[in-house]
N, C-alpha and C positions, 0 to 999 in steps of 0.2 A: 563531587556527581556531575557529568557535564552539564550542559542545561536542555542540551534535547533528552538525555533521562529524566529530568528535572518534568519539562511537560509533561512529557508520557505519565511522569508519578503523580503528576497533577492530576492527569486525564481519569489514570485510573483511580485515585482517591475520591474523585468527582463521580466515576460512575460506582462506587463502592457508596457512596453515601447516598445518592438517588434509592439504589438498591435496595438497602437498609431503611431509608424514608418508605419507600413502599412495604419493606415486610413490615416493618414497627407499624404503619397506620394498616394493613392488612390483619396481622397480630392481632393491634388493640381493637380495631373492629371483631376481628374473631370473639375474642377476650370478651366484651363488652356484650354482644349478641349472646354469646353461647352463655354468658353468667344471666343474662335478663331472662333467656328463654327457660333456664333450669331453675332459678328462682320465682318464673312465675306459675311452672308445675308442680314445685313445691308449694306454692301458696293455695295453688287451684287442688292438691291431696289434703293439704290442710283443710281446707274450704269445703269440701264434698267428703273429708271424717265427720269435719264437725257439723255437717249436715245430716249425714246418717244419724250420729248421735240424738240430734235434736228431732229428730223424724221419731227415732226409735224410741224416746220418749215421750212423743204423741201419741204414738200407738200404744202406750203402755199407760199415758193417762185417760185417752179419750177412749170410750169405747167403741165409737163405731168408725174410726177412724182407718183410712183404705191403707192397706199393705202396697199400693202400687205404687206409690210416691218413692217407697225404698227400694225398690226394685228398679228406678228407672233410675238414681239416684245410684244405684251398686253399678248399674251400663254404665253412666255417666264416667263415675269414677276409673273404671277396666279401663275403657276407651281413653281417656286421658294416662293413665297408666301404659296402654298400649303405642300409644303416640310416645310417650317419653324412653320407653326402652327401643322404638326405632329408629328416634332422629338423634339418642344421645346415650344410650346407654353403653352401645357398643365403644362413645370413645371416651369413658370417664374413668379414671384413675381407678384401682383395685381396690383400695379405700372406699372409694365410692361406690364401686359397684357392691361391695360387700354389703353397706349401708343404706342401699337400696334393697338389695334380697332381703337384708333384716326386717325391712319398714313392709316387702311385700309380703313378707310371712304373716307378722304380725295383721297387714290388711286381710287377709284371705283369711287368715282362723279369725277376725273380727267377723267380717262377715259370713261366713258359717254360722259364727254365735247367734248373729241375727235373726237368720233363717231359724236357725233353732229356738231362738227366744221369739220369735213369733209364733212357729207351733206354739210352744209351752201359753205364749202370751194369749193367744185363741183361744188356746182350750180354757184358761183361766178368766178369760174375759166371757165363756159361754158359760159357766160354772157361777162368776158374777151376777153374770143378768139373769139367770133363772132362782137363783138365793134371793134378789129384790125381788123379782116377782113373786116368789114365795112368803115374801116378808109381807108382802099385801094381803097374802090370803091367810096370813095368823088369825084378825078379827076376827074372820067368819068363824073358823075353827072356835073361835073363843066363846062366841053366840051360841055353840051346838054345844060344846063339852066347856063349862065353865069349871069343870072339876079340873083341868089340866092347865093354871095358870102355872106352876112350877114349868111344865115345858115350854110353855110360851118364853118365858122369861130365859129359857137356858137356849132356845132357837133365835131366840133377840141376840143375844149373849155370840152367839156362833157367827150367827150374818154378820155384826155389826166386826165381830174381832177378824175377819174374812176382808171386811171393806178395809179395815184398818191398816190389816196389813197388807193388802193388796196398794192402799194409798201411799204407805209409808215405804215402803220393799222391806218391812221390818218383820226380821226372821221369829222374834221373841215372842208373835203374837200367835206361832204355831202353837206354842206352851197351850196358850189359854184354849184355843180352836179343838185340838186335842182333847184338853179335858171337856170341855163342852161337847164334843163328837163322841167322846164315853161314855159320859152321860147320856146322852141322846139313843144312843143303841142299846140303852135297856128298855126303852121302850118300847110295847107295841101295843097295836089298837085294833080293833074286833071292826072298828067301822073302816069300809075299802076307801073310802076316800080321803079319810083322816091317815091313813097308814099306807096309801100310793102319794100321799104328801110328804110322812115321814121319809118313805123310800129315797124318793127324790132328793131329796134335803141331805139325806145322810150321804145319798150319792155324790153330789156335788161338794157337798163338806169333804169329802175323801179324796174327790178329785184339785180340789184346791190343796191339800195337805199331800197331795202326791206330787206336787206339779209345782209347788212355789219355790220347793228349796232350787230346783230349777233354774223357775224362773230369776230367785233373784243372783242365783249364781251368774245365767248369762249377762243378767243385767247390770251385775257387778263387772265382768270381764270385759263389756262394753264400753262402761264410762270411765273403765281404767287408762281411756285416752291410749293406748298401747302406739296405734300407726302416728298418732301426732309425737307422741315420743319418738320415736323411730324416726318421723320427717326430722323432726329438730336435730337428733342427731347426725342425720343425714346433712344438713343443714349447716351446721356447726362444722364438720369435718368439710364440706364443698367452701363455706367461706376463707377456713384455715388453709387449702388447695390454693383457692384462686386470690386469696388473700397472696401468696407467694410467687401467681404469675404474673399478681400487678410489681410486685418487687420488681419481677423480670422486663415486663412493660417500664416501669421506671430506670430501669437499670439502661436498657437499651435507648431509652429516649433520652438518657445522661451522656450514654457513649456518642447517642445521635447527635447532641446538640455540640458535645467535646468536637466528634470531627468535623462538625460544620463551621464550628471557630477557628479550629486546627486550619480547615483549609482554604477559610477567607485569611487567616492570618497568612498562609501559604503563599496562597495565589497575589497576596499585595506585594509581599519577597518576593516572588517569583515576576512580577508587573515590576517593579524594581531595578531586579536581576537584569530581566530580557532588555529594559531603558538604557540600564547602563553599557550589556555585551550590545544592543544597537549600535549607544552611541562609539563605541569599540570598534566596531565594525564598520561604521559611519566613518571613523577616524582611518581605518585598516582601507576605508575603500579609497578615501585621499591620499593615505600616506604611503611611499615604500617604507617596507619595514627595515630595508639594510643600510640605505641612506638617511633616514628620517624627511626625505624632498616628499613633494607633492608627486603621484602618480600620474601614470598617461591620463586615468580617468578623471584626475581633476584638474589635467591640463585642457582639455574640453568643454570642462565647464566654468573655469578662471578665464580664459582667454575670453568669452564673451562679455565679460565688466571689463574689458578695456575698449576705449572710442579709437583709438588708432595703433591698434597690438601692430609689434613687431617681435619678430623670433630670431634668436642664436640658438641653431642646432647643433650642437657637442656632440661627435665622435670621437673615442679614444682608437687613438691607429694599432693594428693588432693586438687588441684584446685578447684574442681568442690564444693568439700566440703566449703572451702572458700565462693563459688557463691553462694550456697543453706543458707548457715548462714550470711553472712552479705551480699548480694542483688549483681551484676552487678558490681555498683560502686565503690563496694573496690577491687573488682575482678579486674577490670580494673587499680586500684589505686598500687595491689600489681604486676601485670604486667609491668606497667611504672616503679615501682621501681626495679625488679629485670633485666630489661633491662639496666637499668641505672647501675647497680651492675655491671652486665657484662661487659656494654661498657667500664665503667671505668676502670676496672681490664687489660681488652685486650690492652688499647687505646698505651702503649707502645710497645706494639709487631707490628712491620710495617706492617708484611702479615699479620693479624687477622682482618677481618670482621663479626660483630655479624648481625644476622636474626632471623628475627620472622618465624618459617615454621610453623607454627600450632597454633591451639587456646593458649596453653599453653607449648610450644616447642619453643625454641633456641637454635640456630645453631652457631659453631663458626666455618669460612674456614680457615686454616691459611697453610703455608709453614711448614711440619714436620721435616726439616730437623734441626738437634739440637735441638729440642726441646720437652722437658718431659710433653706428652700432660698429661698423670695421674695427673701428678703435678698440673699441672694447675687445669684440674677439681676438684682436692680434693681443692686446694686453694678455686674455688669457693664456694664449697660446705660451706667449715669454712666460708666464710666470710656470708652465708645466717644464718648460725647457729649462729655465733655471735654477730651480732646485729640485732634486730628486725625490721620491716618495719612496717612506723608510716604513717598509713589511715584515717581520721577525726578524732586525737587521742588515736585512736585503735593502741596495739603493736602486731603485729603480729609475728610470729616465721612461719619464711617457710623452707621446707627442698627440695631437688633436688636428680632426679636420675639420672644419667650422662652415655651414652653411647659413646663410643668412637671410632673410624672406620678410619682406613687409604686405607680399600679394597673396589674397587669399585664393585658394584652401592654407592658411600658414604651415602645418607640419606638411604638407604635402609637397609644396616648393621649398620650401627649405632642404629636405632631405632631397629634391632633383638637387638644387645646389651642392649640396655633399656629395653625393656620387657623382658629380663631374668632379668635384675637388679630389675624390679617390683614387680619380681617372688621371689625374697629374700632376706626379709626384712633387713639379714646380711650388705647387699650390697649397696655403694652409687653409683658406677661406675664402669662399665665393660670396656674393650679393647676387641671391635673384632678382632679373627682369626679366619682363617678356620678350625682348628681344634676345636672347638664348631659347627660345624654342623647346624649353625644356619641359615645359607640360605637355606641350603637343607630343613629344616624344612617350609622356607617360601615356596620355588616350591613343596614342598609337597602338601601344602594348594594351592597354584595354579591349580596344575593338578587337584585334588579332586572338586574345584569350577569349575572346564570347564568342569569335569563326572559329574557332577550334574545338569549343565545347562544345557549340551548336553541329560542327563536322561529325564528329565522334559520338554523340548523342543521337545524332537521326540520320546516320548513316552515309555523310555526304562526302568522306574518305574514298575516295575510288581510283584503283589503275587506270595509268594510260597506256598504250604497248609502243614501242620506236622500235622501227627493224634496224634491224644490226646486218649490214650488206658484206659479203663476201669481195672483195675488190676485184680479183680475178675475173669474175664473171658477172657481177653485181646483181648477184641474187642474193634473198633475202635468206638466212643462215637459221638468225633466232630473232627473239623481241627481247627489249630490257622493261620491265614492267616500271615506272615512275610514277610515286605517288602523287594526286591532285587530291583536291578540297574546291566546293562548291560554293562559292560564295554569290552576295547578290551581284557581284562584275560578272560573273560567269564561273568558267573554271579555271585556277589559278595554280601553279605549282607548291608542291607544301615547303619546296626547300626554304623559302624565307621564314617559313614556321617552323621549322624545326628545334632550334636553339631554345623559343620559347615552349615550345612542346613538352621538352623535357624539365625545364627551370617548373612548370604547372603537375608533371605527372603523366600527361597523357601519352606521351612517344611508345611505351608498349602499346596502347591502344592501337594507335595509328598502325605500327609494325603486324598487329594483329590482322588489323583489317584487312592491309594492302594483302598479305600472302593468303590467308582466307580467300578471296576473291579471285586472287590470280590461280589459285590451286584447284578453283573449283573451273575458271575458267576454261584454264588450260588442259584440262582435264580430257574436255572434248574435242581438242586441236590436236594435230600431229607434231605441230612446230615446239623450237626447245625456247627457252626464256632464261632469262635471269633477274634475279630480283638483289635488291642492296640491302648490306648488313652492316652496322657497328660494332664496335668492340664493345660497348654498352649489350649489346644482343649477345654476343658471344659470350659472354661471362654470366648472363642472364640463366638461373637454370628450368624459368617456367618459357623460355624463349626454346630452349632444347627440346622441353618435353613439347612444344605445340608444334615443332617441327618433324620428332618421331611419329607421334597423331596425326599429320598430314600425310606421311608416308606410308603411314598404315592406310589411310583412309583412299590415298589417292595412289596405287603402287605403283601405276605404268608409268606416274611422272620421275620416279628419280632417276631416270638416265637423262630427263631432258632437261636438269633444273642447274643455273649455274647460280653461284651464291657469291657478291660482288662484295671485296673487306675493301674497306677505306683503308690505304695506307698513310697514318699521321703518327704520329708523336706521341700520339695518347694509347699508343699500345707499348705499354711497360711489361709486360709479360709475353713470351713471345709462344712462350710451354704452352700456356692454356689457347692461343692460336691455333699452334700447332695438334694439341688433341682434340680441337671441335673440325679443324680440316679432313684430319684421321676419322673422326665418326660420321660426316656427311659424305665421303668419299669410298665410305664402308657400305654406306646406301647406293651409290651410283653417282652421287652428285657432283660436280668441276667446280672450282672454286677461282673466281679470278680478285687480281689486287686493282681497284678503283682509284682514280686519280693518282697514278702513278708519275712523279717527277713534278710534282708542284709544288715540291718543297723541303721535302724527309720522303727521300727515299734509298733505300740500304741493298741494294744488292744481295747480298749476302744473305738478310733475310731471305729473299725470293726463294734463294736456291737449297734451303732450308726449310721453307714452309710447302714446297713442292706442288706449286700452283700451275693451273690450267690455262690461263689467260693472263694479259697485262694488258689494263684499260690505261692508255697514256694521259693525262692529265687534258682537260681544253684547254686551259691558259697556254700550252704549247702550242696545242693544234691551230685555234683559230687563227694565230698572225705570223703562220711559219711559211707562208708564200710572199712573205717580205721581210722575216726576220731570221736571221741568219744564225743569233746562237740557239731559238729554239730549235730551227732544223736542225742542226747539228747536235742536240739532245735527244732530241727522238732519233734520229741516226745511231747514236749511240744503245738508246734503248732496245733497238729495231734487232742490233748487230748483239746487243746481249742476249735476246730471247731469241734469236734464233740458236744460237751457240748451245743457250740451255733446254732448247726446245719447246720453247715458249708460243703461244699466238702471242698476237697482238693486236688492239682493237683501236682505233683513233678517233675522240670524242668531238662535239660540235665541229663538226666536217659541214662550215656553214654555206660555200662557192663551190663552184667548179676548178677557181686556183688551186683551193686547198687541198679539194681532192684528188688534184694531179700531183701534187707536191708529195702527196702520202703514198700514191701509187707509186710513184718514184722512189722513195724510202723503202720500199721493200712489208709497209705494215697491211697483216693479214683481211683486216676487216673495219668497216668504220661505219659511225652511224654521225645522225645529226641535219639539220632542215632539209641540207640543200635534198639530204638520198629520201627519207622519210620524215615527217611531224607525228610526233604520239599521236594516237588515234586510240577511244575505250574500245575499241572493236578489233578483232585480226580478221583480214578477208581470209 
């Protein structure tokens, strides 16, 4: 697994642990809150159910106990049940829901029984109250009717048994009460008061006999603790289920702890791994993997450690040639061998360090005090020349160009010296000195680069128009658009910048700006004009596409534009040029060959290209009034052109003497500062 994936895994693991932690925390909190709330409700149920029993017993024992307390307790219990059903019942497992329904059923039954019991209890208490009151009246009857001693005894026995039965909740007393009741039914008194006493007595004893079985039955039902038992069943099942949940919490906690410990260990491992990889990356950032030498980054770091540093910059000659012929594998072998040769040679120089600073560039940095740098450079070169490099059974001799510098910036100055060596095949090494003015050349290139970039970026590239005159009547027949660039010094010719523009890839932008502005300017004029193009433009599809777009945008220009092609050795495929000429001529444009006679001119190609104009190079024209050879060459070109029906144009006409000579030779057109200077506008 890559380090990136390991880090991603660690992040995901960390997120998982955090998520698990919050889930565990939420789950645990919810578990304990839910458990405590449910247990609270169960405790309240038990308390209220027990309170009901107690209050029922109170009402059964005391004659004048208020039933309102029972009603209040029942309402409180029902409210507690409603709260439980709203807050917890919907979320309970089916087992607990079933247990709760059983409890609710028994609780409802007991509540109903309590109300039935209170009805019977009230009746019995009323009768008992009357019976105890009647018992107080017995002595009065005794005084009035002494013959009724037996009756009195039976009455006392009956009432006593009623009281005992009521107090003990014992149905066994009913037998004695019924016996006394049967005995008392035999009596009938003539005395109205006694008979009324007797009837009331019998009525209340009968009421007791009728209601006491229901009284004891209801009381037994109430005292069976059915709701409490249902609650205990609920509590037991609840504890069992929530014990399982607690086990889940414990398992989650164990998983969390395990993951946490794993993450800690894994992150320690990852930190160690990253540290190892960082050290490796640091090594790779300093070491060239192919040769094992210090790389360019290390060079800039290490050179600062030297007090008086010197640099020997070594470049393998024609290394691209070796790569192209033998392939990159052999090329790599050459680089490794060269690196080993250099490293082995300087290993005895304590201050020397070897770097690979480019594709085939090697640098030796060392303290310059007391060391003959040129001797070292020559010795290294002789090592290459003396012994071939063996790569895959191939013997390859290499040579090197070497630049030496002790001037800052080291690499830049050594590279300047190296480039000078490359220009001179007779040299193999060069010691940079400020007298070479090499650094000034670099600075000049930098300045010119900045000028070009600024010109393209800010639209400072613009065409100046120089008139071309018909020599026969001195009339202007067309204009040549010449590229100019605005600089701090003023407006300059683009010519000194062209080579650099091609190297820094700005040539196409410059060409495009000149063409766009020239077409836009000439669209409002009647004059003909010419534009310079090179072989690089001709083979560029973007350029030909731009021309087609311009011809479509400015259709009235087609017949007024001439394209001047530079005749040079760089034209290797004349078929491409012929196709281009054929294409632009189909639009109505004309073709001129520029700088003809400058050193590479081919009359045969001129005939094959079907051109319209030959522009004779300025190097022949400027001294034609005093150079017989130049005059002869121009005469030959003019005669050839006349025979081929091609018009001629003389450039760089800078004086009257030159103008008179070209007129004498029969040149058709002329341009130059003697006639008209380039101008940003056309009159």
